[in-house]
N, C-alpha and C positions, 0 to 999 in steps of 0.2 A: 724808329728806326724804319727805313725805305726798305722794300720790298726786295733791291739792286742791294743792300748794304745783309740785306737775312739773306738771301742765295747766297752772295760769295763765305760768310759765316758758316753758313753750312755746307757748302765745297768744300771748307777749309776745313774742319773738322772731317769731312768725308774721306779726304785728300789723305790725312792724316790717321785714320784708323785702314786706311786701305795699305799707306807705308806699312804701318807694324804691321798687319798682317803678312807682306812682302817678304818681309825681316823674318816672320815667325818659318813662315814656308822655304823659303833658306834656309835656317839651321834646323828645323827637320831635315831637309832632303840632306842636310850634309848631316847629319845624326843616323841615318840609315843608308849607308855608307857613298856618298859623295858621287852618286848618278849623276853623270853631264846631260842626258838626254832631258832630264825634269831638271835642272839648274838652268845649265845654257836659256831656254824662254822667261826664266826674272833677267834678262841681262841686251841692252841693246845693242846691235850690233859691234860699234865703236865704243864700247865699255872698258871699260877698264879695272883689274884684281892685282892691287902690290901688298908685299910684304914683304921684312929684310930677308925674313928665313925663306916663307915659300917663293916670294919673285916676284916680278914685274910684268903681267900679260897680256899684253895689246889685243884687245878684242873680242869678240863673241866666242868667235872659234879659240882661240887660244886659249881661254878661261875654260871650255869646255878638255880640251885635254889637260891643261891642270887640273882640273877634278877629276878627271877617269885617270891620274897616277897617282895620286895625293894618297889615292883610299888603299893603295898598298902600305904608306908610309905612317897616315891615322889612320889602325884596324877599330877602332872605337871613337865615339867623342859623343859628348853631353851638352851641344849648346847653350849655356844659361846667357841668354840676353838681358843686359838690367838698365836702368837709368838711361832711355833714350831721349830727344831733344831733338825735336824735328820742327821746322819753318819749312812753312810751303811760301812759292810765290810763283801763282801764275801756275804752268804748267809744269816748274820744276821747284824743289827740293833740295836740302839737305837734314844731312841725320849723323846725329854721334851716339854711339851706343858703349858700354861696356860689357865684357861678355867675362863668363869666368867658365872652363872647360876642362872637366877632367876628361885625360885619353887616357888611350894605350896606344902606345909608338911604336911601331917593329926599330931594332933598335941593333944591330951585328946580328938579325936574324936570333932579337931575341923579345920579346912581348915588356916593354917598359909602362907601369902607368906614371902618369904625370899629372901636373897639375899648370892650366896654362890661365892668368890673366892680361888681358887685353882693352886694346879699344879703338872702335871702328868710325872710322871719318867717312862717309856717303854721302852719292850724289845722286836723287833720281830727275827721270821725265817720266811724262807724262804722255804715251804716247796710243790715240785712236780711243781712249778714256781706260786706258790701262796704267796704271803707275808700275816703272823695271829700275834695276839698279843704272846705274849711267858710272860710278863709279863705289867702290872699295878700297878704301886705305888701311890695311888693317896694321900696327903697333902692339907686338909684346910687351905685355911690362916686365912676366916675369913666366917663364917654361919650366919647370922646375920638377926631375923624379919628388913620386910623394909621400915618399922616406926621406926628404930633404927639405932647408930654407929655403925659402927665398927671398932672407935678409942678406943684402949685402948685392942680389943679384936685376936689383930695379930697375924699372927705366921707364920714365915718362914721354911721353910726344911735346916734343921740343917748340 
């Protein structure tokens, strides 16, 4: 194996670890109240965050605004990221994750315990040696009150 091949393999593995850390930092901040000042820097300026329930947000500023408001709707969350698949190609990468999220949502002035299961389809870019989110597309497979079944409400990405 040449030193160039070894360097490329090491870079790929270090990139995967850095992207996993980026995702875990994102999840931690979401669980601590969705602070825009901490979440915003995880995204490039022209990033996109999208979800059928929570909307389509173009650009880092719009994403920060979204996070600043969602904490009033989701008052508790435990993001559990699972089953990641990350593919790195130089300074770009893609990732897929599953999420299981017990949470508390405000509904008509009342706190409702919910279970959310979903999947993330993501793109990342490396800027000045740091991996950042370029795109987060979040599909909810089910979102049900904790005392109800999700049977019959399941959706999968098409």
